[in-house]
N, C-alpha and C positions, 0 to 999 in steps of 0.2 A: 061514233065518230064525234069529235069535239071541234066546233068551229069557234075560232077566236076572233073577236071583233076588236078593233083598235080603240083604245081609250080616247075619247074626244079631247082630253086634256093633253095627251101626247101630241095630237095633231096641232093643237093651239101652240104648244112650245115649238114644234117644228116650223110652223108658220112664222112665229116671232123670230126664230133664228135665221130663217131664209130672208126675212125682211131686213135683218140687221147685218147680213153677210157683206153687202157692199161697204158698209161702214167699218166693219171689223177687218176686212182684207184690203182696203184701199188706203188712200192718203188721209183718211179721217172723215169727219162729219161733212166737210164742204163737198167732197166728192160724192158722198152718199146722198146729198141733197141735189145732185146734178151739177155742181159747180166744177167738177173735175174736167180737165181738158183732155178730150179723147184724141188720140194720135194714131196715125198709121205710120209704121216704120218699115221701110223696104231695104233689104240688104243686097246691094249689088257688088260686083267684084271689086270695084274701085271706090265705092262711096256708100254711105247710108243716106237715104232720102226720107225725110220726116215731113208729114203733111198733117195739118190741123184745120178744121173748119172754124172760122171766127167771123160769122156773118154779122154785119152791122157794127163792127168794131173799127175804129179809126186806126190807121197805121201808126199814128203817134202814141196810141195807147197799148201797143204791143212791144214787149221787150224780149230779146233773144240773147242769151249769154252762153258762152262755153268756157269751162274751167276744168282742167285735168280730166278731159274726156267725159265730163258731165254736161249735158245740154239742159238749160233751163229756159222755159218759155212761160211768160206770164202776160196777162192782159187785164184790162179793167174796163168795166162798163158802168155808167151812172144810172141810177134809177130815174125813171121818167116822172116829171111832176104831173100831178093829176088834180082835177077839180075837187075841192073839199066836199061838194055836194054829191059826189059819186062814191060808189063802193065797188070794190073788185069782186067779181063773181068767180073768176079763175085767174090765178097768177102762176104761170109756168115759165115765163122767160126769166132768165137769170140776170142779176146785176151784182156788181161788187168786183173784187179782185179774185182771180183764180190763176193757178200756175201748175206746172208739171215739170219734173226733172227726171232725166234718165241717163244712165251710164251705159256706154257702149262696150261690147265684149273685146274690141280691139282698139288700138290707138287711132285717133283721128288727127288730121292736120288742122289744128285750131286756127291757124292763120289763113286758111283757104276756105273756111266755111262761108257759104252764101245763103241769104234768105230773100225770098220774094213774097209779095202779097198781092193777089189778084182775085177779084170776084169773091172775096170773103174766104179764100183758101190761102193759108200760110204754107209755103214750101221751103224747106231748109235742106241744103245739100252739104253733107259733111264728108269730105274726101278722106279716105283711109290713109294713114301714114305710109310712106313709101316702103318702109321695112316690113310691113305686114301684108302688102299686096302680093297676090300670087305672081310668080314670074316663071318663065320658061327657062330651063337649064339645058343648054346645048350639049349634045352627046358627041364627043370626038371619036373618030374611028382611027385605030392604030396608034394613038398616042396615050401615054400614061396620064392618069389624072394627077394633078399636082395639088 
């Protein structure tokens, strides 16, 4: 019976590819470094609800745009000034500009989109266009359909 052991170089390549996967499959290097904007998107019968955590960001630094059923959300944070005599041991908080855009599978009513920002959570309600909302069709008894 022959037992095969995995070549350690293959494991190294697998580890490198797994580390690079977010960069290769996302919006690019900014998302791989953690600058991407994580969103929750809920599909309701009459609207899409989008939520994003943006703690510590001023409402004035948030931009929400809709164009041809593509929602774009962007925000910007400034780096904190620090004392020249100090050095950073760990820096994990992000700063700079980050954004996210997504297209919806059905048309939305761009004129009725609403956004609110409370306790660091951005909530955006995108009503579905009237012609794509489900509607009940009445069934007539004894009359021919026209």
